C-alpha positions, 0 to 999 in steps of 0.5 A: 160501769158503776155510779159509785159516788156516795159511799159509807165506810164502816170502821169497826173498832176496840181501843183504837182511839189513837189510830182513829185520831189520824185515820178519820182525817186521812180518809176524809182527805182521801175520799172527799175529791174522787166521791160527792158524798162520804161518811165514816160510820165508827162502830164501837165494840165497847172500847174503854180508851176514850173513843166515844170522846173522840168521836164526840169531838169529830162529829160536832166538827163534821156531820159526815162522821158518825158513832154507833155504840155497841155497849152491853152486846157481846164482842163481835167483829161480823155483828159490828160490821153488820151494824154498820151496814145497816146503818149506812145512808148510801147504796155502796159501803166499804169497810176496813181495819181502824188500825192504819194497816190499810192506807186511804189510798189505796181504799181510793183504788178500791172505789175506782176499780169498782166504778171501772167494773163492768159487772154487776154487783162486784165484790172489790178485794183489797189483795195482799197476795196478788201481784202488786200487793204485800203483807205487813214489813213489805216496804217496796213490793219485789225490793224489801228482802226477808230480813228487812221485813223481819226487822220491820215487824220486830220494830213494830206492835205487830207479830211475825208469826201472826203475818206468817200464818195469814199467808199460810191460811190464806194460801190454804183457804184459796186452794180449797175454796175454789180459787175464788180469791187470793185474799179471802180473809182480807177485811178490805172492801167495797161492795153494794149495800144491798149485796152485803146484806143479802149475802150476810155478815156471819162467823167469828173474828176473821173468818166471816171474811172467808164466809162473805167472800166465798158465798159472794162467788157462789151467788155469781158476784164477780170478785174483783182483787186490787193489790195493796200493801198492808202497813205495820199497826201504828198504835196499839196491839192486835186483836189477832193474838200475840203468843204463839198459842194464841195464834195456834188457837186463833187458826185452828178453826180455818183447817175446818173452815172450807168444809163448814162454808161448803155446807152453809152454802149448800143449805 
C-alpha cells in the first residue's frame, strides 16, 4: 500500500484560459479532502489568451497554484510535462489535459488506485478502453447509443474523426506492444516523481505517452488502468487536428511507433 498523501498535478497548456478558470477550482475541491497537500503546476507553452494573467490572479490568492512559463522555447508537450515534473515539490505527480475532458473526480479514483496497489512504483493510467471507461461523446457507459455519441460530438468542439482515430490507434498499439495497456495514449497518469524522471518523457505530441507507458512496463513498473469517461472539450478547440488531412498527418507516425519504441528500449 502506498503512502501517497502529497501530490503535484501538472497541467500542460496552450491557450486554455477559459478551461483553467473552471478546472483549477474543481481540482482543489476534489483533491483537498483526500490528500494532505496538493499543488497545481500550470506549464504554459507560450499562450496568447491571457493564461499568465489568470494564473497570476489564482497564485495571489492560493499558494498551491504555480505557474511555469516556457515562453521563448520550442512548443513541446513532453518537454512541458518534463518541466512540470522537475518543478514538482512532492514525491508523487499526476498529469492530465486542461480542457475539461478528464474529470477531477476521476483523478481521485487514480489516486485511490495508486494507494491501494501492493506493487512497488505502479504507474496508474486513466483508461477509456477498459470496462467502465468511455470515450468522448459517451454519457452513460453501456447506455449511450452510437447515434447519440455522434450527435454529442457534432454539438461539441471535438472531432468525431479524431475520436474514431484514437480508438483505432490505441487498439493497434495495444496489439503490437505486448498488450501492456489498453489506453497507451491516455495522457492521464499518476506515478512517483522518481519513476517518471527515470523513465523519461520523450517524443512528440501524443506519442510520448505510448513511449512512457511501454518503457515503464518493460522496466517492471506495473501498469494499473482505472476506467474513466472522457468528456467533450469545454472551451476552445483540440490541438490534435480538426481536418481529415491534419488527423492523418497526426496519426501516421503511430504506424511505425511500435518499432521505434522497442528499438529505443533495447538500447
